[in-house]
Biotite code that builds the C-alpha atoms (Angstrom):
import biotite.structure as struc

atoms = struc.array([
    struc.Atom([43.114, 36.945, -62.371], chain_id="A", res_id=1, res_name="THR", atom_name="CA", element="C"),
    struc.Atom([45.010, 35.536, -59.430], chain_id="A", res_id=2, res_name="TYR", atom_name="CA", element="C"),
    struc.Atom([47.274, 33.270, -61.877], chain_id="A", res_id=3, res_name="ALA", atom_name="CA", element="C"),
    struc.Atom([48.553, 36.187, -63.926], chain_id="A", res_id=4, res_name="VAL", atom_name="CA", element="C"),
    struc.Atom([48.912, 37.984, -60.586], chain_id="A", res_id=5, res_name="LEU", atom_name="CA", element="C"),
    struc.Atom([50.911, 35.569, -59.085], chain_id="A", res_id=6, res_name="MET", atom_name="CA", element="C"),
    struc.Atom([53.184, 35.273, -62.045], chain_id="A", res_id=7, res_name="ASP", atom_name="CA", element="C"),
    struc.Atom([53.863, 39.182, -61.976], chain_id="A", res_id=8, res_name="ARG", atom_name="CA", element="C"),
    struc.Atom([53.473, 39.902, -57.983], chain_id="A", res_id=9, res_name="LEU", atom_name="CA", element="C"),
    struc.Atom([54.622, 36.594, -56.611], chain_id="A", res_id=10, res_name="GLY", atom_name="CA", element="C"),
    struc.Atom([52.963, 34.118, -54.392], chain_id="A", res_id=11, res_name="PHE", atom_name="CA", element="C"),
    struc.Atom([52.941, 35.877, -51.308], chain_id="A", res_id=12, res_name="VAL", atom_name="CA", element="C"),
    struc.Atom([51.453, 39.193, -52.419], chain_id="A", res_id=13, res_name="LEU", atom_name="CA", element="C"),
    struc.Atom([49.086, 37.760, -54.888], chain_id="A", res_id=14, res_name="ALA", atom_name="CA", element="C"),
    struc.Atom([47.890, 35.303, -52.216], chain_id="A", res_id=15, res_name="THR", atom_name="CA", element="C"),
    struc.Atom([47.380, 38.285, -49.630], chain_id="A", res_id=16, res_name="THR", atom_name="CA", element="C"),
    struc.Atom([45.462, 40.526, -52.178], chain_id="A", res_id=17, res_name="LEU", atom_name="CA", element="C"),
    struc.Atom([43.240, 37.674, -53.127], chain_id="A", res_id=18, res_name="ALA", atom_name="CA", element="C"),
    struc.Atom([42.511, 36.400, -49.574], chain_id="A", res_id=19, res_name="MET", atom_name="CA", element="C"),
    struc.Atom([41.776, 40.056, -48.668], chain_id="A", res_id=20, res_name="PHE", atom_name="CA", element="C"),
    struc.Atom([39.356, 40.118, -51.428], chain_id="A", res_id=21, res_name="GLY", atom_name="CA", element="C"),
    struc.Atom([37.485, 37.016, -50.284], chain_id="A", res_id=22, res_name="LEU", atom_name="CA", element="C"),
    struc.Atom([37.706, 38.058, -46.428], chain_id="A", res_id=23, res_name="PHE", atom_name="CA", element="C"),
    struc.Atom([36.513, 41.662, -46.672], chain_id="A", res_id=24, res_name="PHE", atom_name="CA", element="C"),
    struc.Atom([33.056, 42.237, -45.701], chain_id="A", res_id=25, res_name="ASP", atom_name="CA", element="C"),
    struc.Atom([32.092, 45.938, -47.120], chain_id="A", res_id=26, res_name="PRO", atom_name="CA", element="C"),
    struc.Atom([28.730, 45.469, -44.971], chain_id="A", res_id=27, res_name="ILE", atom_name="CA", element="C"),
    struc.Atom([30.996, 45.050, -41.699], chain_id="A", res_id=28, res_name="GLY", atom_name="CA", element="C"),
    struc.Atom([34.028, 47.064, -42.911], chain_id="A", res_id=29, res_name="ARG", atom_name="CA", element="C"),
    struc.Atom([36.175, 45.359, -40.570], chain_id="A", res_id=30, res_name="ASN", atom_name="CA", element="C"),
    struc.Atom([39.737, 45.921, -42.429], chain_id="A", res_id=31, res_name="TRP", atom_name="CA", element="C"),
    struc.Atom([42.073, 45.146, -39.649], chain_id="A", res_id=32, res_name="LEU", atom_name="CA", element="C"),
    struc.Atom([39.999, 41.300, -39.209], chain_id="A", res_id=33, res_name="ARG", atom_name="CA", element="C"),
    struc.Atom([40.455, 40.799, -43.193], chain_id="A", res_id=34, res_name="SER", atom_name="CA", element="C"),
    struc.Atom([44.062, 41.727, -43.125], chain_id="A", res_id=35, res_name="ILE", atom_name="CA", element="C"),
    struc.Atom([44.593, 39.487, -40.168], chain_id="A", res_id=36, res_name="LEU", atom_name="CA", element="C"),
    struc.Atom([43.323, 36.428, -41.866], chain_id="A", res_id=37, res_name="PHE", atom_name="CA", element="C"),
    struc.Atom([44.602, 37.214, -45.177], chain_id="A", res_id=38, res_name="SER", atom_name="CA", element="C"),
    struc.Atom([48.097, 37.355, -43.763], chain_id="A", res_id=39, res_name="LEU", atom_name="CA", element="C"),
    struc.Atom([47.658, 34.108, -41.573], chain_id="A", res_id=40, res_name="VAL", atom_name="CA", element="C"),
    struc.Atom([45.885, 32.268, -44.566], chain_id="A", res_id=41, res_name="THR", atom_name="CA", element="C"),
    struc.Atom([48.936, 33.357, -46.792], chain_id="A", res_id=42, res_name="THR", atom_name="CA", element="C"),
    struc.Atom([51.792, 32.389, -44.025], chain_id="A", res_id=43, res_name="LEU", atom_name="CA", element="C"),
    struc.Atom([50.032, 28.927, -43.631], chain_id="A", res_id=44, res_name="THR", atom_name="CA", element="C"),
    struc.Atom([50.010, 28.425, -47.321], chain_id="A", res_id=45, res_name="SER", atom_name="CA", element="C"),
    struc.Atom([53.739, 29.497, -47.652], chain_id="A", res_id=46, res_name="TYR", atom_name="CA", element="C"),
    struc.Atom([54.709, 27.155, -44.842], chain_id="A", res_id=47, res_name="LEU", atom_name="CA", element="C"),
    struc.Atom([52.837, 24.337, -46.319], chain_id="A", res_id=48, res_name="VAL", atom_name="CA", element="C"),
    struc.Atom([53.870, 24.611, -49.960], chain_id="A", res_id=49, res_name="PHE", atom_name="CA", element="C"),
    struc.Atom([57.499, 26.150, -49.711], chain_id="A", res_id=50, res_name="GLU", atom_name="CA", element="C"),
    struc.Atom([58.907, 24.883, -46.291], chain_id="A", res_id=51, res_name="VAL", atom_name="CA", element="C"),
    struc.Atom([56.849, 21.544, -45.764], chain_id="A", res_id=52, res_name="TRP", atom_name="CA", element="C"),
    struc.Atom([56.512, 20.420, -49.262], chain_id="A", res_id=53, res_name="LEU", atom_name="CA", element="C"),
    struc.Atom([59.577, 22.054, -51.045], chain_id="A", res_id=54, res_name="ARG", atom_name="CA", element="C"),
    struc.Atom([57.544, 23.258, -54.055], chain_id="A", res_id=55, res_name="CYS", atom_name="CA", element="C"),
    struc.Atom([59.027, 26.397, -55.761], chain_id="A", res_id=56, res_name="GLN", atom_name="CA", element="C"),
    struc.Atom([56.510, 29.350, -55.616], chain_id="A", res_id=57, res_name="LEU", atom_name="CA", element="C"),
    struc.Atom([56.590, 32.509, -57.929], chain_id="A", res_id=58, res_name="PRO", atom_name="CA", element="C"),
    struc.Atom([59.044, 34.993, -56.160], chain_id="A", res_id=59, res_name="ARG", atom_name="CA", element="C"),
    struc.Atom([57.411, 38.029, -58.147], chain_id="A", res_id=60, res_name="GLY", atom_name="CA", element="C"),
    struc.Atom([58.586, 41.461, -56.660], chain_id="A", res_id=61, res_name="VAL", atom_name="CA", element="C"),
    struc.Atom([60.379, 39.895, -53.798], chain_id="A", res_id=62, res_name="PHE", atom_name="CA", element="C"),
    struc.Atom([63.255, 37.906, -55.301], chain_id="A", res_id=63, res_name="PRO", atom_name="CA", element="C"),
    struc.Atom([64.859, 37.422, -51.947], chain_id="A", res_id=64, res_name="TRP", atom_name="CA", element="C"),
    struc.Atom([61.717, 35.807, -50.518], chain_id="A", res_id=65, res_name="TRP", atom_name="CA", element="C"),
])
């Protein structure tokens, strides 16, 4: 599912949604913490692959990204 979403939505949005799904705890219901961790994880992954390693990632709905 993640690979299909990555092709359609792009790396940034698909990874943020996937990480939010992994970090979200329905019992604790701490939305802000889950969103923050998913954004930090996505930003770190983006910087490693796109900037440092210069790998081309799917743009998806953000063609300027």
